[in-house]
C-alpha positions in Angstrom: -27.0 8.4 -20.3 -24.6 6.1 -22.2 -25.1 6.0 -25.9 -26.8 2.8 -27.2 -23.6 1.5 -28.8 -21.6 2.1 -25.6 -24.2 0.4 -23.4 -24.2 -2.6 -25.8 -20.4 -2.8 -25.7 -20.4 -2.9 -21.9 -23.1 -5.5 -21.7 -21.3 -7.5 -24.3 -18.2 -7.5 -22.1 -20.1 -9.1 -19.4 -20.7 -12.2 -21.6 -17.0 -12.9 -21.7 -14.6 -14.4 -19.1 -13.1 -11.1 -17.9 -11.4 -10.3 -14.7 -13.6 -9.6 -11.6 -12.1 -6.1 -11.3 -13.1 -5.3 -14.9 -16.5 -6.8 -14.3 -17.0 -4.4 -11.4 -16.0 -1.4 -13.6 -18.6 -2.4 -16.2 -21.3 -2.7 -13.5 -20.6 0.6 -11.9 -20.8 2.4 -15.3 -24.1 0.7 -16.1 -25.4 1.6 -12.7 -24.4 5.2 -13.3 -26.3 5.0 -16.5 -29.4 3.9 -14.6 -29.2 7.1 -12.5 -27.9 5.5 -9.2 -25.8 7.7 -6.9 -22.1 7.0 -6.1 -23.0 5.8 -2.6 -25.6 3.4 -3.9 -23.2 2.1 -6.5 -20.4 1.7 -4.0 -22.6 -0.6 -1.9 -23.7 -2.5 -4.9 -20.2 -3.2 -6.3 -18.4 -3.5 -2.9 -16.0 -0.6 -3.5 -15.5 2.7 -1.6 -17.3 5.8 -2.9 -13.9 7.4 -3.7 -12.8 4.4 -5.8 -16.1 4.4 -7.7 -15.7 8.1 -8.5 -12.1 7.3 -9.5 -13.1 4.8 -12.1 -15.9 7.1 -13.4 -13.3 9.9 -13.8 -10.8 7.5 -15.4 -13.5 6.3 -17.8 -14.3 9.8 -18.9 -10.6 10.5 -19.5 -9.6 7.2 -21.1 -12.7 5.6 -22.4 -12.7 1.9 -23.0 -8.9 1.7 -22.4 -9.8 0.9 -18.8 -10.9 -2.5 -20.0 -7.6 -4.5 -20.9 -9.7 -7.5 -21.9 -10.6 -5.7 -25.1 -7.1 -6.3 -26.4 -7.6 -10.1 -26.5 -11.4 -10.5 -27.1 -11.5 -10.1 -30.9 -15.3 -10.4 -31.1 -15.8 -7.3 -28.9 -15.9 -4.1 -30.9 -14.1 -1.2 -29.2 -16.3 1.9 -29.4 -15.7 5.5 -28.3 -17.1 6.0 -24.8 -18.4 9.0 -23.0 -21.1 9.9 -20.6 -23.8 12.5 -21.4 -23.7 15.9 -19.8 -26.6 15.2 -17.5 -24.7 12.4 -15.8 -21.4 14.2 -15.1 -21.6 17.7 -16.7 -19.3 16.6 -19.5 -19.7 17.6 -23.2 -20.9 14.8 -25.4 -18.2 13.5 -27.7 -18.8 12.7 -31.4 -19.4 9.1 -32.2 -16.5 7.2 -33.7 -16.4 4.3 -36.1 -15.9 0.8 -34.7 -12.2 0.1 -34.2 -10.7 -2.4 -36.6 -9.1 -5.6 -35.4 -5.6 -4.1 -35.9 -6.5 -1.3 -33.5 -7.9 -3.3 -30.6 -4.7 -3.9 -28.8 -1.3 -5.7 -28.9 -1.4 -9.2 -30.2 -5.1 -9.3 -31.1 -4.5 -9.6 -34.8 -2.5 -12.8 -34.3 -5.3 -14.4 -32.3 -7.9 -13.4 -34.9 -5.8 -14.7 -37.8 -5.3 -18.0 -35.9 -9.1 -18.4 -35.5 -9.7 -17.7 -39.2 -7.2 -20.3 -40.5 -8.8 -23.0 -42.6 -9.7 -26.1 -40.6 -7.1 -28.2 -42.5 -4.3 -26.1 -40.9 -5.4 -27.0 -37.3 -4.7 -30.5 -36.1 -7.7 -32.0 -34.3 -5.3 -34.4 -32.4 -4.1 -33.5 -28.9 -1.0 -31.4 -28.9 1.9 -31.9 -26.5 3.4 -29.1 -24.5 6.6 -29.4 -26.6 4.6 -29.0 -29.8 3.0 -26.0 -28.4 6.4 -24.4 -27.7 7.8 -25.4 -31.1 5.0 -23.4 -32.8 6.1 -20.2 -30.9 9.2 -18.1 -31.0 9.6 -18.1 -27.3 13.1 -18.3 -25.7 13.7 -21.9 -24.8 16.7 -21.0 -22.6 14.6 -18.5 -20.7 11.8 -20.9 -20.0 14.2 -23.7 -18.9 15.8 -21.3 -16.5 12.4 -20.2 -15.1 11.4 -23.8 -14.7 14.5 -24.5 -12.7 13.8 -21.5 -10.5 10.2 -22.7 -10.0 11.2 -26.2 -9.1 13.9 -24.9 -6.6 11.3 -22.6 -5.0 8.9 -25.5 -4.8 11.5 -27.5 -2.8 12.9 -24.9 -0.5 9.4 -23.5 0.4 7.8 -26.8 1.1 7.5 -26.2 4.8 5.2 -23.3 4.0 3.1 -24.3 1.0 2.4 -28.0 1.7 1.8 -28.7 -2.0 1.7 -32.4 -2.9 4.1 -33.7 -5.5 1.1 -34.4 -7.8 0.9 -30.6 -8.4 4.4 -30.5 -10.1 3.1 -31.4 -13.6 0.7 -28.4 -13.3 3.6 -26.2 -12.3 5.9 -27.5 -15.0 3.3 -27.2 -17.8 2.3 -23.7 -16.7 5.9 -22.5 -16.9 6.4 -24.1 -20.3 3.2 -22.5 -21.7 3.1 -19.1 -20.0 4.9 -17.4 -22.8 3.4 -19.0 -26.0 1.7 -15.7 -26.8 3.2 -12.3 -26.6 2.3 -8.6 -27.1 3.7 -6.3 -29.7 6.7 -5.5 -27.6 7.6 -9.2 -27.6 6.9 -9.6 -23.9 5.0 -12.8 -22.8 1.3 -12.2 -22.4 -0.2 -14.7 -19.9 -3.8 -13.9 -20.6 -3.4 -14.6 -24.3 -1.3 -17.7 -23.6 -4.2 -19.0 -21.5 -6.7 -18.4 -24.3 -4.4 -20.4 -26.7 -4.1 -23.3 -24.3 -7.9 -23.7 -24.3 -8.1 -23.6 -28.1 -6.4 -27.0 -28.6 -6.6 -30.4 -26.7 -3.4 -30.8 -24.5 -1.9 -34.3 -24.7 -1.5 -36.0 -21.3 -4.1 -34.0 -19.5 -7.8 -34.3 -19.0 -10.2 -31.5 -19.9 -10.4 -30.4 -16.3 -6.6 -30.5 -15.9 -6.1 -28.5 -19.1 -8.6 -25.9 -17.8 -6.7 -25.6 -14.6 -3.4 -25.1 -16.3 -4.9 -22.4 -18.5 -6.4 -20.7 -15.4 -3.0 -20.8 -13.6 -1.3 -19.3 -16.7 -3.9 -16.6 -17.1 -3.4 -15.5 -13.5 0.3 -14.9 -13.7 -0.3 -11.2 -14.5 -2.5 -8.6 -12.7 -4.1 -8.8 -9.3 -5.6 -11.9 -7.8 -8.1 -11.3 -5.0 -8.1 -14.9 -3.6 -9.5 -14.0 -0.2 -12.9 -12.7 -1.4 -14.0 -15.3 -3.9 -12.5 -15.9 -7.3 -13.6 -16.3 -10.9 -10.8 -18.8 -11.7 -11.9 -22.1 -13.2 -9.6 -24.6 -11.5 -11.6 -27.9 -11.5 -8.6 -30.2 -11.2 -6.9 -28.7 -8.1 -7.8 -27.5 -4.7 -8.2 -23.8 -4.9 -5.6 -23.1 -2.2 -3.1 -25.3 -4.1 -3.8 -23.5 -7.3 -3.1 -20.1 -5.7 0.1 -21.4 -4.2 1.3 -22.5 -7.6 0.4 -19.1 -9.0 2.4 -17.4 -6.2 5.4 -19.7 -6.8 5.3 -19.1 -10.6 5.1 -15.3 -10.2 8.2 -15.4 -8.0 10.1 -17.6 -10.5 9.2 -15.5 -13.5 10.2 -12.3 -11.6 13.5 -13.8 -10.8 14.5 -13.5 -14.4 13.2 -10.0 -14.9 16.7 -9.1 -16.2 16.3 -11.8 -19.0 19.9 -12.8 -18.3 19.2 -16.4 -17.2 21.9 -15.8 -14.6 20.2 -15.5 -11.3 20.2 -18.6 -9.1 18.7 -19.5 -5.8 21.3 -20.0 -3.2 19.4 -20.9 -0.1 16.5 -20.1 2.3 17.5 -18.3 5.5 15.2 -17.5 8.3 15.1 -15.0 11.1 12.4 -14.4 13.7 11.1 -11.6 11.5 11.0 -13.2 8.1 12.1 -15.9 5.7 14.7 -14.9 3.1 15.1 -16.4 -0.3 18.8 -15.5 -1.0 19.7 -15.3 -4.7 23.1 -14.9 -6.4 24.3 -13.8 -9.8 25.5 -10.6 -11.7 21.9 -9.4 -11.9 20.7 -10.8 -8.6 19.9 -7.4 -7.1 17.6 -6.4 -10.0 15.8 -9.7 -10.1 15.5 -9.9 -6.3 13.7 -6.5 -6.2 11.3 -7.7 -9.0 10.6 -10.9 -7.1 10.0 -9.0 -3.9 7.4 -6.9 -5.6 5.7 -10.1 -7.0 5.8 -11.7 -3.6 2.7 -9.9 -2.3 0.4 -12.8 -3.3 2.6 -15.3 -1.4 2.7 -13.1 1.7 -1.1 -12.7 1.7 -1.7 -16.4 1.1 0.6 -17.8 3.7 0.5 -14.9 6.2 4.3 -14.7 6.7 6.9 -12.3 5.6 8.8 -13.8 2.6 11.6 -11.6 1.4 13.8 -12.1 -1.7 17.3 -10.6 -1.4 20.6 -10.9 -3.1 23.7 -12.4 -1.4 25.2 -8.9 -1.0 22.0 -7.6 0.6 21.8 -10.7 2.9 25.3 -10.1 4.1 24.5 -6.5 4.7 21.3 -7.3 6.6 22.0 -10.2 9.0 24.2 -12.9 7.6 27.5 -11.3 8.3 29.1 -13.1 11.3 28.3 -11.1 14.4 25.5 -9.0 12.8 22.4 -8.4 14.9 19.0 -9.5 13.3 16.4 -6.8 13.1 13.8 -7.1 15.9 10.5 -8.9 15.4 7.2 -7.3 16.3 5.7 -7.9 19.7 2.5 -7.0 21.4 4.3 -5.0 24.1 7.8 -3.6 24.8 8.2 -5.8 28.0 8.8 -3.1 30.6 9.3 -3.9 34.2 9.0 -1.5 37.2 12.6 -2.3 38.1 14.0 -1.4 34.7 16.2 1.7 34.5 14.7 4.5 32.6 17.4 4.2 30.0 16.8 0.5 29.4 13.0 1.0 29.5 13.5 3.6 26.8 15.6 1.2 24.8 12.8 -1.5 25.0 10.2 1.1 23.8 12.4 2.2 20.9 13.1 -1.4 19.9 9.4 -2.2 20.0 8.5 0.8 17.8 11.5 0.1 15.5 10.1 -3.4 14.8 6.7 -1.9 14.0 8.3 0.5 11.6 10.2 -2.2 9.8 7.1 -4.4 9.7 5.4 -1.9 7.4 8.4 -0.9 5.3 7.7 -3.4 2.5 4.0 -2.5 2.3 5.0 1.2 2.1 7.4 0.5 -0.8 4.8 -1.5 -2.7 2.2 1.3 -2.3 -0.8 -0.9 -2.8 -2.4 0.0 0.6 -1.9 3.6 1.7 -2.5 2.6 5.3 0.9 0.8 5.2 2.5 4.2 4.9 0.5 5.6 7.8 1.4 2.5 9.9 5.1 3.0 9.2 5.0 6.7 9.9 3.3 6.4 13.4 6.1 4.4 15.1 8.7 6.9 13.6 6.8 9.7 15.3 6.6 7.8 18.5 10.4 7.1 18.5 11.1 10.8 18.0 8.9 11.7 21.0 10.6 8.9 23.0 13.9 10.6 22.5 12.4 13.9 23.6 11.1 12.2 26.8 14.0 9.9 27.6 16.9 11.7 25.9 18.5 12.9 29.2 19.2 9.2 30.0 21.6 9.0 27.1 24.8 10.7 25.9 23.6 13.5 23.7 26.4 13.2 21.2 26.0 9.5 20.7 22.2 9.6 20.1 22.3 12.6 17.9 22.7 10.5 14.6 19.7 8.4 15.6 17.5 11.5 16.2 18.7 12.9 12.9 18.0 9.6 11.1 14.4 9.4 12.5 13.8 13.0 11.5 14.8 12.2 7.9 12.6 9.1 7.8 9.6 10.9 9.3 10.0 13.9 6.9 10.2 11.6 3.8 7.2 9.6 4.8 5.2 12.6 6.0 5.5 14.4 2.7 3.5 11.6 1.0 1.2 10.8 3.9 0.1 14.5 4.3 -1.3 14.5 0.8 -3.2 11.2 1.5 -4.8 13.0 4.5 -5.7 16.1 2.4 -7.3 13.9 -0.4 -9.2 11.8 2.2 -10.7 14.8 3.8 -11.6 16.3 0.4 -13.3 13.0 -0.6 -15.2 13.2 2.7 -16.3 16.7 1.9 -17.6 15.6 -1.6 -20.0 13.1 0.1 -21.9 16.1 1.5 -22.5 17.5 -2.0 -24.9 16.6 -4.7 -23.6 14.1 -7.3 -23.4 16.7 -10.0 -20.9 18.8 -8.0 -18.4 15.9 -7.3 -16.2 16.8 -10.3 -15.6 20.4 -9.0 -12.5 19.4 -7.1 -10.9 17.5 -9.9 -8.3 20.2 -10.6 -7.3 19.9 -7.0 -7.1 16.1 -7.0 -5.0 16.2 -10.2 -2.5 18.6 -8.7 -2.3 16.7 -5.4 -2.0 13.3 -7.1 0.8 14.6 -9.3 2.6 16.0 -6.3 2.1 12.7 -4.4 3.6 10.7 -7.2 6.7 12.9 -7.3 7.1 12.7 -3.6 6.6 9.0 -3.6 9.4 8.6 -6.2 11.7 10.6 -3.9 10.5 8.5 -0.9 11.3 5.2 -2.6 14.7 6.5 -3.6 15.4 7.4 0.0 14.2 4.0 1.4 16.4 2.2 -1.1 19.4 4.5 -0.5 22.6 4.0 1.4 21.8 6.7 4.0 18.6 4.9 5.1 20.2 1.5 5.2 23.1 2.8 7.2 20.8 4.3 9.7 18.8 1.1 10.1 21.9 -1.0 11.0 23.4 1.6 13.4 20.0 2.2 15.1 19.4 -1.6 15.3 22.7 -2.0 17.1 21.7 0.8 19.5 18.3 -0.6 20.4 19.6 -4.2 20.7 22.6 -3.4 22.9 21.8 -2.8 26.7 24.0 -0.1 28.1 24.9 1.5 24.8 25.1 5.3 24.8 23.8 5.5 28.5 25.1 8.5 30.4 27.6 7.7 33.1 25.6 9.5 35.7 22.3 8.0 34.7 22.4 5.5 37.6 23.2 8.2 40.2 21.2 7.1 43.3 20.4 10.8 44.0 18.4 10.9 40.8 15.3 8.7 40.3 16.5 6.3 37.6 14.2 3.2 38.0 10.9 3.1 36.2 8.9 2.7 39.5 10.5 5.9 40.8 10.7 8.0 37.7 7.5 7.2 35.8 5.1 9.0 38.1 7.3 12.1 38.1 7.7 12.1 34.3 3.9 11.6 33.7 2.8 14.3 36.1 5.4 16.7 34.8 3.9 16.3 31.3 0.4 16.8 32.7 1.5 20.0 34.5 2.9 21.3 31.2 -0.4 20.7 29.5 -2.5 22.2 32.3 -0.4 25.4 32.3 -2.1 26.4 29.1 -5.2 27.0 31.1 -4.1 30.6 31.6 -4.1 31.6 27.9 -6.8 29.4 26.4 -9.5 32.1 26.5 -7.6 34.2 24.0 -5.2 31.5 22.5 -3.8 31.9 19.0 -3.9 29.2 16.4 -0.1 28.8 16.9 -0.6 28.3 20.7 -3.2 25.7 20.1 -0.9 23.9 17.8 1.8 23.9 20.6 -0.8 22.5 23.0 -1.6 19.7 20.5 2.1 18.7 20.6 2.1 18.7 24.4 -1.0 16.5 24.5 0.8 14.1 22.0 3.7 13.9 24.4 1.5 13.3 27.4 -0.4 10.6 25.6 2.7 8.9 24.4 4.4 8.8 27.8 1.3 7.2 29.3 1.3 4.7 26.5 5.0 4.0 26.8 4.5 3.1 30.5 1.1 1.4 30.0 2.5 -2.1 31.0 3.5 -1.0 34.5 0.5 1.3 35.2 -2.9 0.4 36.6 -6.0 -0.4 34.5 -7.1 3.3 34.7 -4.4 4.1 32.2 -6.6 3.0 29.4 -9.3 5.6 30.4 -6.5 8.2 30.6 -5.3 7.4 27.1 -8.8 7.5 25.6 -9.5 10.9 27.2 -6.2 12.4 26.0 -6.8 11.0 22.5 -10.2 12.8 22.4 -8.5 16.2 23.1 -5.6 15.4 20.7 -8.1 14.5 17.9 -9.9 17.8 18.4 -6.7 19.8 18.2 -5.4 17.5 15.3 -8.5 18.2 13.2 -8.0 21.9 14.0 -4.4 21.8 12.8 -5.4 19.8 9.6 -8.1 22.4 8.8 -5.6 25.3 9.3 -3.0 23.7 7.1 -5.6 22.9 4.5 -6.7 26.5 4.5 -3.1 27.6 3.8 -2.6 25.0 1.0 -6.0 25.8 -0.7 -5.2 29.6 -0.5 -1.9 29.0 -2.2 -3.5 26.8 -4.8 -6.0 29.5 -5.7 -3.3 32.2 -5.7 -1.6 30.2 -8.5 -4.9 29.4 -10.3 -4.3 31.9 -13.1 -0.8 30.7 -13.9 -2.2 27.1 -14.0 -4.9 28.1 -16.5 -2.9 30.4 -18.8 -2.0 27.7 -21.3 -5.6 26.6 -21.7 -7.9 28.2 -24.3 -10.3 30.8 -22.7 -13.4 28.8 -23.4 -12.0 25.7 -21.8 -10.7 27.2 -18.6 -12.1 25.7 -15.4 -14.2 27.5 -12.8 -12.4 27.9 -9.4 -15.8 28.3 -7.6 -15.9 24.7 -6.2 -12.4 25.0 -4.8 -13.3 28.4 -3.3 -16.4 26.8 -1.7 -14.2 24.0 -0.3 -11.8 26.6 1.1 -14.8 28.3 2.8 -15.9 25.0 4.2 -12.4 24.4 5.7 -12.4 27.9 7.2 -15.8 27.2 8.7 -14.5 23.9 10.1 -11.5 25.6 11.6 -13.6 28.3 13.2 -16.0 25.7 14.7 -13.1 23.7 16.1 -11.5 26.8 17.7 -14.8 28.0 19.3 -15.8 24.6 20.7 -12.4 23.7 22.1 -13.2 25.3 25.4 -15.9 22.6 26.0 -13.4 19.8 25.2 -10.9 21.4 27.5 -13.3 21.6 30.4 -14.1 17.9 30.0 -10.4 17.1 30.2 -10.0 19.3 33.3 -12.5 17.3 35.4 -11.2 16.0 38.7 -12.0 12.5 37.6 -9.2 12.6 35.1 -6.6 13.4 37.7 -8.1 10.9 40.0 -7.8 8.1 37.4 -4.2 9.2 36.6 -3.3 9.0 40.3 -4.8 5.5 40.6 -2.9 4.4 37.4 0.5 5.4 38.8 -0.2 4.3 42.4 0.4 0.7 41.5 4.1 1.4 41.3 
């Protein structure tokens, strides 16, 4: 149970205008205090069970620090926080004295002092925006520069945001007032600025308009979940317009992340894939990267790919005379039965390359782990495409592309593999009683630490010259018909058209898979791993030619996927067993710097290892049934019908 003081503190937080995300955290802790399970709480607060457990663990580790609102709500007393042993198996912590105003967070003291000033020092008359700024130490050159950026963005992005000119005063005032309060480091604090705006009548604006300006300013930092309801108070503007202004202002402020007031907007350029805000200046590259990160709200709001790049990067990407734009995503590659195998392969590679690029920005941002998965999948497909179609091309010329894809896949895979391990471990936890859910915490900490390190290396690679060079060279290859094709690839003695070659290629892959029938009764784990790879190649080649095959192709793909999933789960379980065994082998060295009475018990991880061993055994012993289902005559009949249309 929470202590009385802790519970009162959390309930007190709910009385204030705090962010929706913080409000959910308060609710989930109070629901834990009532004895509800993680699954029940997850449904109640609309979060995944793993996210609920994450905030519970974080609260245990950091206490009330998970509530940033405490730093600017002076009337809330920060209290030491912990859960009792019966709720999480944690030792009760000694009670602490209430934290003083000076300890509540950066900038809180200034707000409290301002509230405690004698009434004679605060003017009851409306205050102009300029007066507001004169009372602060904010950088006037900086705010004027940001205002110019915001107004320029407003003009060049008009075709997308459709904001009326009547919203410009809101944009201008929000820029001028966003930095009137700052934290101890001297950086603008939008949430505190918003609070100050509401403390004093603002000349030239109605009460509703002032409330709207304050809400816009307060939303310039942190996440804004505009697509699932909002707690913003924006009475004077349409909600969509207010969010558009917030998105514009975030871009403008980020474009001066260097604090140099030197970055200028040059132009808006467009390609089929994206819209590019091109900026120039000595610090343009740094500011463009910051604005690109802050552009997520804009991209979500308007459903198009807005990118912010420096002039140097623009020239490198597509603005150099003669440069080839990167491909845009399409539903299908566009194969025809009369295509040559080489050009069909090029269409397939171009289609998958566009998919990879489409998820690159999301992978870099790291806010949705599925973006990384969705970027990695087309990379794997392209590598298999080269295995299948490689003979149509000159081996020496395509070698750099194969090497480049291998490097990209390896870099992404190192991060993604840990996501898969953690996801499966979270799934395992749902089968355990609540009191045992913290048993894998040492494992999660180690994996999370590893993932962060690997992600840093991944980002360095994706921003590096090697990757950029690969993108441009590979783009030229997939966009240039005839490039790197073998001279004898059109020899009429060799089937080289899709309608002639596809049935042979598909049935050859099927024959390779079926040949494993001879060894399956006593197959090793390594042989089953090889069979998984062959099934992946069979599935991909059917998917590559899906456009020119009959309707039965969908049934074929679904059946292959079922077998591939079985073998994939077996491979995941086998790899997990190896990783968990290595983790336990190093257990003592991990614990040696911890006092004896504080060392953790490895039993929960040993139990998890046993569960993965059991899963691996089950998947091995039941694969025969999956194989027999695949070997049905109906499968081969459907495959024959699918290729017969050619």
